[in-house]
VOFITI-499641 format. One record per residue: x negated, y, z of N, C-alpha, C, O, CB in turn. Coordinates in steps of 0.1 Angstrom, whole numbers, plus 5000, padded with zeros to 4 digits. Each point is the difference from the previous one (the first is absolute). Glycine has a CB too. Layout:
% residues N
XYZXYZXYZXYZXYZ ...
This chain:
% residues 127
499149885000500950125000499150125000499250025009502749865003 498350214978499250124999500950125002500950034992497549864991 501450175029500950115004499250125004500350075010501449764998 497350204984499150125003500750135001499750085009498549794980 502850155002500750135000500850025013500150105006500049894968 500649905029500950005012499150035013500350075009501449774980 497150095010499150025012499550155001499950055011499349714986 500650304992499650155000501150085007499850085009498949894970 502650015017501150085005500349965015500350085008500749944969 498849855026500149955014499050075009500350055011500649734981 497950235003498950075007500350155002499950055011498549794980 502050234999500350145000501250035010500050095007499149944969 502049895022501150015009499749975015500550075009501049874972 497649975021499549975014499250125005500250035012499849724983 499250314997499250125005501050115004499850065010498249874975 503050095006501050105003500749965013500350095009500049964967 500149835026500749955012499150035012500550055010500749774977 497550145013499250025011499950155004500050045011498749764983 501150294995500050145003501250055007500050085009498549954970 502749935015501350045006500149955015500550075008500549944969 498649865025500149955013499150075010500450025012500249764978 498250265005499150075009500650145003499950055012498149834978 502650195000500650135003501249985010500250095008499149994969 501449815022501149985009499449985014500650055010500849854972 497650025019499349985014499550135006500250025012499249744980 500050325000499650135005501250085005499950075010498149934974 503050005008501250085004500649945013500650085008499949984968 499549815026500549945012499250045012500550035011500249774976 498050215011499150055011500350145004500250045011498049804981 502050244997500350145002501450025007500150095009498549964970 502449875017501350015006500149925013501150005007499850034970 498149895026500049925012501249905000500749985010498250205003 501349764975501149904998499449874995499450004989502250195006 498449715013499449874996500949914992499549934991499250085030 502650004981500949914993501250084994500450105006499049715009 501150154974501250064994499550104989498850034998502549955023 499750084972499750094989499950145005499550094992501749764993 499250195027499950135004500950104992501149964995496649995013 501950174991500750104992499050094994498849995002503250005013 498550104976499150104994499049934991500349914992500050255027 498449894982498949944992499849865003499649924990499350305010 501249735012499849865003501149914992499649904995499450165028 502249994977501049924993499750004985500149894994501650185023 497950044977499750004986498849914997500049934990500850315009 498249775009498849914998500349865002499549914993499050285014 502349785003500449865002500849944988499849894996500350165029 500850044970500849954989499249994987500349904992501650215018 497249974987499249984987499249875000499949934990500050325007 499549725015499249885001501049885000499749904993498550225020 502949894994501049895000500649984986500249894996500350165028 499850064969500649994987499049934990500449924992501050295012 497449834997499049934991499949855003499949924991498850305008 501349755014500049865004501249924996499949884998498750195021 502550004979501249944996500049974985500649904995500650215024 498349984973500050004985498949934994500149924990501250285011 497549825003498849954994499949854998499649954990499250255019 501549725002499849864999500849934989499449924992500150085032 501850034975500849944989499550044986500049924991502050085025 497650134983499550044987498749934996499849964989501350275015 498049755006498849934997500249864997499349944991499550225024 502149784991500449864997500549984986499549924992501050045032 500450134972500550004986498850034990500049944990502350135018 496950034995498950034992499049884998499649974989500650275018 499649695004499149884999500649894991499349944992499950125031 502149924979500649904991500050044986499849924991501750025028 498850194978500050044986498650004994499849964988502150195017 497149885003498650004995499649854997499449974990500050245023 501049704996499749864998500749954988499549904994500250075031 501450094971500749964988499550064987500449974989501650005026 496950124987499450054988500350154997499750054989500349725002 500750305018500450144997499150095007500450095008502049844990 496350064998499050095007500250154998499950075009498549744988 501850234990500250144998501250065007500050115005499049854973 502149965022501250045006499850025015500550095007500949794976 497850025023499750015015499250125003500250075010499949684991 498950284990499250125002500950135000499850085009498249814980 502950125002500950114999500950015012500250105006499849894969 500649895029500949995012499250055012500550085008500849734982 497550145012499250035012499750155000500150065011498949724988 500650284990499750145000501250095003499950095009498349864974 502950025011501250085002500649985014500450095007500149894969 499449895029500549985014499150075010500550065010500449724983 497850225005499150075009500350155000500050065011498249764985 502050244992500350144999501350035007500250115006498549904972 502349905020501350025007499950005015500650085007500549824973 498150015025499849995014499350135006500350055010499649704988 499150304994499450125004500950125000500050095009497949824981 503050105000501050104999500949995012500450115006499549894969 500549885028500949995012499450045013500650075008500449744980 497750165014499350045012499950155000500350065010498449734990 500950274989500050154999501350065003500150105008498149884975 502949975011501350065002500549995015500550095005500049854971 499249945030500549995014499150085010500650075009500249704985 497950235004499150075010499950154998499950075010498949724991 501350254986499750154998501150084994499950124999497949804998 503450025001501150074995501249985008500149905007499050084970 501950115023501249985008501249964990499950034988499350145029 501849774989501249974992500049864995499049935000501150304993 501149725003500249864996500249994985499449914994501550045029 499950134972500549984986498950034989499050075003503349985005 498049924980499150024989499750154998498950044996501949754993 500250295013499950154998499150065011499250094998503049924990 498149945025499250065011498649945002499150075004503149965007 497749844985498749935002499749914988500249885001500150145024 499350044963499949914989498949905001500149894994500750304993 498149835021498949915001500549875007499849894996498650305005 502449835010500549895008501049924991499949885000499850255022 501249944971501049934992499349934989500349884997501450295008 497349894988499449934989499249885005500049904993499850324995 499649795023499249895006500949895003499749884997498650285012 502849864998500949905004500749934988500049884998500450245024 500249974969500849954989499049934990500449904994501350285009 497249884995499049944991499549865005499949914992499450325001 500549765020499649875005501149904998499749884996498950245021 502649914986501149914998500249964986500249884997500950225023 498750004971500249974986498949904995500249914992500850325004 497849795008498849924997500249865006499749904993498850305005 502049795014500349875006501149934992499949884998499450215025 501749984973501149944992499449954987500449894995501350255016 497549944982499449964988499149875001500149914992500050345001 499149755018499249885002500949885003499749894996498550265013 502849874999500949895003500749944987500049884998500450235024 500049984969500649964987498949924992500349904993501350295008 497249874999498949934993499749865005499749914993499350325002 501149765018499849875007501249904996499749884998499150235021 502449944980501149924997500049954985500349894997501050235021 498549984974500149974985498649984994499849984988502350155011 
């Protein structure tokens, strides 16, 4: 099984996860909150790391299966776009206010883009 492309994106997403988890830990120390999501900046930082942990594994599994099936170029594109969507989501949650696409386009683009790419990967796995 040759999954070098998936391994690249798994590594990059893991580095992003470690960075976000470290930022959350620093915020916990600052807020003197050991357990729970807290509020304000701690809540935002907890959610971006949690959201990445919720979305990345299933995407990486689908990418690995697709790459193993011979779709190397498609996996490279999926990985790049998914990584950019996750970065947009992090930026939107941490540095912008609001929920909707008009108030916070980065967050919306990151979330909707991630879901769309996951749906595309799922369809590619099925068909």
